[in-house]
Each structure stands twice: as C-alpha cells, then as structure tokens.
C-alpha positions as CSV (number, residue, x, y, z in Angstrom):
1,M,2.4,1.4,21.3
2,V,3.4,0.8,17.6
3,F,0.2,2.3,16.4
4,R,-3.3,2.6,17.8
5,T,-6.5,2.3,15.7
6,E,-10.0,3.3,16.4
7,E,-13.3,2.9,14.7
8,K,-15.0,5.9,13.1
9,E,-18.1,6.5,11.0
10,F,-17.9,8.2,7.7
11,K,-20.6,9.3,5.2
12,C,-19.7,8.1,1.7
13,A,-19.3,11.1,-0.7
14,V,-20.7,9.0,-3.6
15,C,-23.8,7.1,-2.2
16,G,-24.4,8.9,1.1
17,E,-24.4,5.8,3.2
18,V,-22.7,5.9,6.6
19,S,-20.3,3.1,7.6
20,A,-17.7,2.4,10.2
21,H,-14.0,2.2,9.3
22,E,-10.9,1.4,11.4
23,V,-8.4,4.2,11.1
24,I,-5.0,4.9,12.6
25,A,-5.4,7.3,15.6
26,E,-1.7,7.3,16.8
27,Q,1.5,5.8,15.6
28,E,5.2,5.9,16.5
29,K,7.7,7.4,14.2
30,P,9.7,5.0,11.9
31,T,12.7,3.4,13.6
32,E,14.0,2.0,10.3
33,A,15.3,3.9,7.2
34,P,12.9,4.3,4.3
35,D,13.3,2.5,1.0
36,L,14.5,4.4,-2.1
37,D,10.9,5.1,-3.1
38,M,10.4,6.6,0.4
39,R,8.3,3.7,1.7
40,P,8.6,4.3,5.4
41,G,10.3,1.9,7.7
42,E,8.7,0.0,10.5
43,P,6.5,0.4,12.4
44,V,4.8,2.8,10.0
45,R,4.9,0.5,7.0
46,S,2.9,-2.2,8.7
47,G,-0.1,0.2,8.9
48,I,-0.6,0.2,5.1
49,K,-3.9,-1.6,5.3
50,Y,-5.4,1.4,7.1
51,W,-4.4,3.8,4.3
52,V,-7.4,3.1,2.1
53,S,-11.1,2.7,2.9
54,K,-13.9,1.2,0.8
55,C,-17.6,2.0,1.1
56,P,-19.3,-1.3,1.7
57,N,-22.4,0.0,-0.1
58,C,-21.1,1.4,-3.4
59,G,-17.4,0.4,-3.5
60,Y,-15.9,3.9,-3.5
61,C,-12.3,3.7,-2.4
62,N,-10.1,6.5,-1.1
63,S,-8.1,7.5,1.9
64,S,-11.4,8.3,3.4
65,I,-14.8,7.7,1.8
66,D,-16.0,11.2,2.7
67,I,-13.6,12.8,0.3
68,P,-15.7,14.6,-2.4
69,V,-15.7,13.3,-5.9
70,K,-16.4,14.7,-9.5
71,F,-18.0,11.5,-10.7
72,T,-21.3,9.6,-10.1
73,R,-22.0,6.1,-8.8
74,E,-22.2,4.8,-12.4
75,Y,-18.4,5.1,-12.7
76,L,-18.0,2.8,-9.7
77,E,-20.1,0.2,-11.5
78,S,-17.9,0.3,-14.6
79,S,-15.7,-2.6,-15.7
80,N,-12.7,-0.3,-15.7
81,Y,-13.2,0.3,-12.0
82,N,-14.2,-3.1,-10.9
83,K,-11.5,-5.1,-12.7
84,A,-9.0,-3.8,-10.1
85,G,-10.3,-6.3,-7.6
86,D,-11.3,-6.1,-3.9
87,D,-8.1,-7.1,-2.2
88,L,-5.9,-4.5,-0.6
89,A,-3.8,-3.8,-3.8
90,G,-7.1,-3.6,-5.8
91,R,-8.5,-1.1,-3.3
92,F,-5.4,1.1,-3.8
93,I,-5.8,0.9,-7.6
94,K,-9.5,1.9,-7.2
95,K,-8.4,4.8,-5.1
96,S,-6.0,5.7,-7.9
97,L,-8.8,5.6,-10.4
98,A,-11.0,7.8,-8.2
99,C,-8.1,10.3,-7.8
100,E,-7.6,10.4,-11.5
101,K,-11.3,11.2,-12.0
102,N,-10.8,14.0,-9.4
103,S,-7.7,15.3,-11.3
104,Q,-5.6,14.5,-8.2
105,W,-2.7,13.2,-10.3
106,E,0.0,13.0,-7.6
107,E,-2.2,11.0,-5.2
108,A,-3.3,8.8,-8.1
109,L,0.3,8.0,-9.0
110,K,1.2,7.3,-5.4
111,S,-1.8,5.1,-4.9
112,C,-0.5,2.8,-7.7
113,M,2.8,2.7,-5.9
114,Y,1.1,1.8,-2.6
115,A,-0.6,-1.1,-4.5
116,A,2.8,-2.2,-5.6
117,W,4.1,-2.1,-2.0
118,V,1.2,-4.5,-1.1
119,C,2.2,-6.8,-3.9
120,D,5.8,-6.7,-2.8
121,D,4.8,-7.8,0.7
122,E,2.8,-10.7,-0.9
123,G,5.7,-11.7,-3.1
124,D,3.7,-11.0,-6.3
125,D,6.5,-9.5,-8.4
126,E,4.6,-9.5,-11.7
127,R,1.6,-7.6,-10.3
128,A,3.9,-5.2,-8.4
129,A,5.6,-4.3,-11.6
130,E,2.3,-3.7,-13.4
131,C,1.2,-1.4,-10.5
132,R,4.5,0.5,-10.9
133,R,3.9,0.7,-14.7
134,A,0.4,2.1,-14.0
135,A,2.0,4.8,-11.8
136,V,4.5,5.7,-14.6
137,R,1.6,5.9,-17.1
138,I,0.0,8.6,-15.0
139,Y,3.3,10.5,-14.8
140,D,3.7,10.2,-18.6
141,T,0.2,11.2,-19.3
142,H,0.2,14.3,-17.1
143,G,3.8,15.3,-17.4
144,A,3.1,19.0,-17.3
145,V,1.6,18.6,-13.8
146,F,4.8,17.1,-12.5
147,K,7.3,19.2,-14.5
148,E,8.5,21.2,-11.5
149,S,8.4,18.3,-9.0
150,A,11.9,16.9,-8.6
151,D,10.6,14.6,-5.8
152,I,8.1,13.0,-8.1
153,K,10.7,12.7,-10.9
154,L,13.0,10.9,-8.5
155,L,10.2,8.6,-7.4
156,V,9.5,7.7,-11.0
157,A,13.1,6.6,-11.4
158,D,12.5,4.0,-8.8
159,L,9.2,3.0,-10.3
160,L,10.9,2.5,-13.7
161,R,13.8,0.6,-12.3
162,R,11.7,-1.7,-10.1
163,S,9.5,-2.5,-13.1
164,G,12.4,-3.4,-15.2
165,A,12.7,-0.3,-17.4
166,H,16.4,0.1,-16.8
167,D,17.2,1.5,-20.2
168,R,14.8,4.4,-19.7
169,V,16.2,5.2,-16.3
170,I,19.7,5.5,-17.9
171,R,18.4,7.5,-20.8
172,D,16.2,9.9,-18.8
173,Y,18.3,10.3,-15.7
174,K,22.0,9.9,-16.4
175,G,23.6,13.3,-16.3
176,E,20.3,14.9,-15.1
177,R,20.9,17.9,-12.8
178,F,18.9,18.8,-9.8
179,G,19.2,21.7,-7.3
180,S,19.2,19.4,-4.3
181,P,22.5,17.5,-3.6
182,L,20.4,14.8,-1.9
183,I,18.2,14.3,-5.0
184,M,21.3,14.3,-7.1
185,A,22.9,11.6,-5.0
186,M,19.8,9.4,-5.1
187,T,19.4,9.9,-8.8
188,E,23.0,8.8,-9.5
189,F,22.4,5.8,-7.3
190,Q,19.3,4.9,-9.2
191,V,21.2,5.1,-12.5
192,S,24.0,3.0,-11.2
193,L,21.5,0.3,-10.1
194,A,19.8,0.5,-13.5
195,E,23.2,0.0,-15.3
196,Q,23.7,-3.2,-13.2
197,G,20.2,-4.4,-14.2
198,D,19.1,-4.3,-10.6
199,P,15.3,-4.2,-10.0
200,A,15.5,-4.9,-6.3
201,C,14.3,-2.8,-3.3
202,H,17.0,-0.8,-1.7
203,K,17.2,1.4,1.4
204,A,17.8,5.2,1.2
205,T,20.7,4.7,3.5
206,E,22.5,2.7,0.8
207,V,23.0,5.9,-1.2
208,P,26.6,7.1,-0.7
209,G,26.7,9.9,1.8
210,V,23.0,9.6,2.8
211,R,21.9,8.9,6.3
212,A,18.2,8.7,6.8
213,K,15.7,7.3,9.3
C-alpha cells in the first residue's frame, strides 16, 4: 500500500451543494528525502492531486470544499478567480485565492508553491516560476504575519532562488542568523546556490551535515 483513497461526500461551504470527492484515507511515510522546499519524497509526493478539491457546481477550491469562507459565490465568478484555470495547478492557485480571502496567509502561500510543484512535474518551468513569484508576493504583502516564522522565511529563500531571484536571496539571507542550526545550515546552502546562479531543485540531504528522510 503506497496510499489508499476513498470517496467521500462533502457539502460546499459556498453554494451548499453536496458532491463526492476522492481523498487520501491512508498513506505510507516518505521513503525518500524531501526537497529543499520540504516537498515530501515518494510515495507521499505522488498524492498531490488529492490535496485540493473543487466544487463541481460553483468552482470553490480548497483542501476540502466544506471549509468555511468569508466571501460569497460572486467572488468565484470573478475574472481574477477564474483566470487561474481548471487544471491541477490552477485549482491550487484558486485555493490560494480563497485562502487569501479567508486571511489564511500561510496556506495561501503554500498553495501557490504546490501549484509550482505541479508545474515542475509537467516540465513547465515558466509557469512554475510564476507560481513561486505569486507565493513570494503573498509573503511580501503580509510580512508582519510571517515575521516570527523562520520556517516560512527559509521556504521563501527557495521560492526566490527557484524563480531566478538570486540577487535577492544573497541580499536578504547572506549573514542572516537563526536560532536553529538546521535552518542556519539550509539558509547558507541556499545562499551558496544563489551565488552560483543555480535555480534547480535540490534535496535537503545535499545540505552539509543534514540527513533527512
């Protein structure tokens, strides 16, 4: 068993319609090391298509369509929402937009990153970079929310580097001090990659002194 899915019914928090969705019921722990942005190794990473659901009636996207919202159906009909598209990456972007409307800034940021992961898998580097830049915009716009989160700041270093903003990684992170030796090591590695102009995906286990699975 890599992971097991099952079909469940959920009532949409926006339109009230009930629909069936396939969700992960059980899954094995990762057997491979995560990427630097903490994307889990296999077999967990293969389940990404089950991480977001879409209401077939109104188009609301979230981890589950029964998650309450602070907006009305009219927002789901807006051009800003619908221009994201209906493929898997687009559904993650729509989830991010919904999370922003709900003031769930960290989940909004991470949902853009998940969209980037989908684009990575599809070999669409340009769209992946744009998804990462969208995640960074959330971080920049709501900086006060993330001020005390070293984990998110480290994550943003990878989002910046993977989207080609190497100069900013060097400027914002070189010499930065963190309380965690692990975060310090990963930050220094991100800076070294940025100094080499390296936008590629790297495993956490490539960081000197880090062993992770």
